[in-house]
Each structure stands twice: as C-alpha cells, then as structure tokens.
N, C-alpha and C positions, 0 to 999 in steps of 0.2 A: 739768226732768226729762224725760229721752229714753226711757230703758228702766228700768223699776220692777218689782221683785219684791217681793210682798207675801205673807208666811207668815200664816196664819190669817184667809185672806181670805174664807172662807166663814162666820166668826163674826160676830156682831152688829156690832162695831166694825170688824172688817176688811171687811165687804160695803160699810159706809157709806164707809169711807176709800177702797176701791176706786173707788166711783163718784164720789167728791168729786176724785179724782186725774184721773179719765178727763174730768170737766167742766172742770176747772181748767187741764189740759194736753191738750188734745184731739188733738194730734200725738203724744203719748206712747205707747209701746208697754207696756202694763200687764199683767204676768203674775200673775193671781191663783191663789196656791197654798193648796190645801185638803188635808185629810187624804186624799181619795179618789185625789188625784194622786199624793203619795207620803206614806208614813209617816215623818215626821222622827224618830220614836223609834228607827226601825231604821237603824242606822249605815251599814250596806252599802248599803241602799236609797236613802238621803239622797245618800251620795258618787256612786253610779252615776248618780242623776237629775241631779246638779249636773254631774257630768263630761260626760255628753250634752249638757246644755244650753250649757255654756260655750264649746263649739267653734263654735256656730251663733249665739250671741247673747250681745252684750255687755251689762253692767249698770252704772248710775250710781247707783241707789239701792235700797237694801234696807229693807223696814219688816218688823220681826218682831213679830207678835202671837200666834203659834201657843202655846197652853198649854192645859193640862187644869184647870179650875175649875167647881165648881159652887156654888151659893149655899146658904143656910141652914147646917143642921149637917152637911151631907155632908163637909167637910174634917176635922170632928171624928173621923170613922168611916172615912176613907181617907187618912191622911197618909202612909203610905208609896206608895200607889198615886201620889199627888200628886208626891211627892218623885222616885220613879222615872222617871215620865213627863216630867216637866218639865226636870229635869236632862238627861235623854238628849236631849231636843229641843234645849235650849241649847246644850249641848256639841257635838252634831252641826252645828247652824247656824253657830256660830263658827267652827268647823273648814272647813266648806264656804265660808263667806265668805273666809276667809284663802287657801283653795287655789285657788278658782275664780273669784271676783269681788272681788280685792284693791282695786280702783280705785273700787269702789262705797261711798258712805257708807251706815252702819248706823245705823238708827234702831230702838230697840226701845221698847215700850209696857209700862209697868210698872203697879203698882197701890199705892194708899196704905195698904194693909193692912202694908206693911213697916215702918211707923212703930210706936212705942211707944204704949201706951194712956194717954193724958191729955187735958184738955179743951182745951188751947192749939192754935193753928196750927202744923202741922209744918212747919219749914224743912228744906232739903235737908240740912243738917248732922247732923240727927238720924239719919241712915240707918246710920250706924256707930257701934259703941258702945253699941248700945241693942237691946233684944229686942222684937220684935212680940208682939202678943196671942198667948197661948198656943195657942188653938184652931185659929189658922192658921199656926202656926209651920212647917210644912213648906212650904207653899205660898210664904209670905212669904221664907224663906231661899233658895228656888231663884231668885226674882226679885233678891235681893241678890247671889247667885252670878252672876247674869246681868252685873250692873254690874261684879264682879270681873272676869269673863271679857272683857268689852269692854276694860277698862283693860289687862288682860295683853296681849290681841292688839294693842291700839293701841301699847303700849309696845315689844314685840317686833318687830312687823312694821310699824310706822308707818301704821296704818290709820286711818279717820277714822269716827267714831261719836259718837253722842249717846242720850239716854234721856229719856223724859217719864214722869211719874208721873200717873195720872188718880184721880180720885176715882170714885164711882159713876156710870156712864154710864147714860143713858136715852134713849128717843126710839122712833120707828118701827122696826119688825123686831126690837124687843126680845123677850125671852121674857115672856109675861104669866101663865105657870102660877103656882100659889100658893106654889111652893117656889123662886121666882126671887128675884132682887135685889129689894129692898124696893120701889122705884119700880114696877117692871114688874109684880110681884105684887099691889101695891095698885091700880094702874091696871086690870089684869085682873079683880080682885074687883069694883070699883065698877062699871065699864062692864057686865059680866056681870050684876051683881045689878040694876042700872037696867033691863036687858033684860027680866029675868025676874020683876022685880016684889018681889024679897026685902025683908023688913023691916028687916034689919041686916047690916052687914059687919064682920068681925072684922079687928081690927088687932092684930098682935103686939107685946107690950110695953105700957107704960102711956102711950105716946105722947110721953114727954119724951126720949127718946134723940135725938140730933142727928146729921144727915149732910150732907156736901156732894154736889150733883149737878151733872153736866155733860151737858147737851144733845148728842146723838151727832153732829150735824152741826158744832157747836162743837168737840167733840173732833177730828173729821177735820180741819178747818181748822187747829187748833192743832198738830197732829202734823205735818202738812206744813210748816206755818211753822217749826217747830223742825227739821226736815230741811234746810230750806233756810238758816236762819239761826244756829242754834245752835253756838256754839264750846265748850259747857260738856258736862261729863259728864253731868248729868242736872237736869233742870227739873221743878218741880211745874207741872202743867198743869191749872187749874181755875177756880173762881170766887172763892175764897177765903172762902166765905160758907156756914155750916151753917144748915139749917133744922130744927126738931123734927118728928117723924114726924106729930105731931098737925095741925101747919101744913101739911104735904104731904098727909094724909088728907084734910082739910076742903077744900083746893084741889082735889083730884082728885074729891071728892064734888060740888063745885059744877060742875066741867067735864063730869062725867058724867051730870049732871042725876038724881043718885040722891037720893030723897026721903026713905029711911029713915033709920036711927040707925047711928053708929059704936060699935062694942062692942069696948073694950080688952081684952086678955088678957095680963096681966103674967105668966103662967105660962109663955108661949111663949118660945122661944130669940130673942134680939136682938143678941147680940155686944156689943161695946164701947158704952160711953154716948154718947161724942162722938168725931166724927174729922172733921177739916178741914185744909186744906192753906194753907202761907203761899206765896202765889203772886208775892211781890215780885220774885223773880230772873227769873221768865219775862216779867213786865211790864217790866222794865229791859232785859233782852237782846233780848227779840223784838219788845218795843212791841205786844204782843198782851194782849187780854182776852176773855172770852166774852162774845159779843154777845146771847145769848138770855135773857131773864128768866125765872125759874123758872115763872110762871103761864102765859107764853106757850108755853113748852116742854111743859109738861103738857097744854095745850089742844090743841096739834098732836098729840101722842102719842094723847091720848083720841080725837082725831077719826080719826086713821089706824086705831086698833085697832077702833073701832066700826065703820068702812067695811069693814073686814078682816072682821069678822064678820057684817056684812050681806051681803057679796059670797059668804061660804062658805054662807049659809043655804040 
C-alpha cells in the first residue's frame, strides 16, 4: 500500500484502521477522511473534493467505512434518515471512485445485520433472497445496495473491489455510553459502577441472547488482509463464535472488579436472539482468523476505559 484513502476514518473502526495501516506500512501516505473534511452526503461537495484531490494525488487503495448508524432502538425511529444518508454516501463514493481513482482497489466494510434472523451461522450465500431483521431494514438494505453498486461498477468499468462483513466490534476508543452497542455499553456500565460503588448493574434482556464479537485491532488487521488478498465479492470477517450476553456480562464484571450484582431486565430492547457468522470462506481464502480471545479483548478494553476515566478525573 502506497497511497490510501479511508472514508469514515474518524469513527471507531476507522480510526483504528488508520492507525493500523500507518504502523503496518510506515511509508504509506494515508489520507484519513472524516465528515469535517467533506460531507459525502452532498454530491457536489464530494465530487469537487475528489476532483481537486486527484490532480495532485494518486490512490491505490480506498477503504469505505463512512455510514450513519446508532445502536439500540434508534434505527426503529429513524429509518428514512438512515436510508437517505447512507444511500447518498454510497452512491457518491462509488461514482467518485470510478471517475477519479479507477485504478484503486475499493474495500468496503459492512455489517452482519444484513442477514436474516435465525440461530445458525450465516454464510455469504444468505445475502441475497433473504430479508434482514425488520427493525434494521433500512440500514441493512443500504449495505446490500452497496454490494450491488460495487458489482455494477466492477462489471461496467472493470474496477477492482471486495467487501468484508463484520460482527459487533469492540475495543479501545469504542463508545461506552448506555445506548451504545452491547459490549461498549456493558463495559461502560460495569467500570463506572465499580468506580462509584454501585450495588447493581442493569443488563438489557434475560442474558440468553447471543452475539459474535470482534476485537477492533483484529478487525483492522482482517480488513487490510482482505484488501491485499481477497478476490471475492464479499467475505464474513469474524470469529465464527457467539457468546451469551450473560457470559459477556460476567466476564466484564470480573475484569472490572465489580463486586455488586447483575440485574437482568427482559423488558428492555435487545434485538434478534442470536447472530453469528460462518467464517469458512475468509479462513480458506485469506488464511486469516482473529487472534484475540474474548476474555483478553475485554480485559484490554476495560483497562483502556478505566485509564481514560482516571485521566479525565
């Protein structure tokens, strides 16, 4: 990698990916693009920015992570906002790629919310002819549309691209607010509760729902490996293992040294009961698997968040 453009570079996964590429390829020129640099929803602003850039700068890899998404039940109340913003971003970035940097390999980062709701591991073949969970339909369909867009631009213009589908990603620099993704939200709750001496921590649901989690440094490494090696349209990039939220909560409780009790609340919103990826294709094509064990990743994230709170105190 010599000249790399990353959209969504100021987000959680984007900032880790940017740092990973700079470490792994110290001579690379990495352009980290966030919404403060250019509004990718705005077609004219996007094309003007790319037009100015391409006269002075060549690009061999584009990583596309820019998207609007929020955890919890936010998608239920804002499906039109998600659809408009994410479709606009994707259409604009695909056309900018073709117009200004057609020699670059395009790697997009997608979510496993595109898959239908059932308890078995999801193979990539389930992406088409199935429907995502209803509460995420707008966001999930814009991700599917991105895959169709990449296929169309590859077919018409001969461009090179691939995509990776991630499970829930966690780690340092995540959001630890209560309305964040489940791992970040729980780590935030337990660490803050241990600091303040709370008697109990509320966990949404009954603890039996299951999710697959990927440590953010592993995600960055896998994304780069796919960009370098993948000849496939799309690959599931994860651990291929799901954990109950009860197991995750108890692991976080121990890592955070929280001595109180866990209080499950089955009345709160939890989404689908189980979701995990079939990662056979990625292991065969990339010879890659996530190296960080769930307990180690949680311990590292708890330590990072605890140190951050102490530094801000």
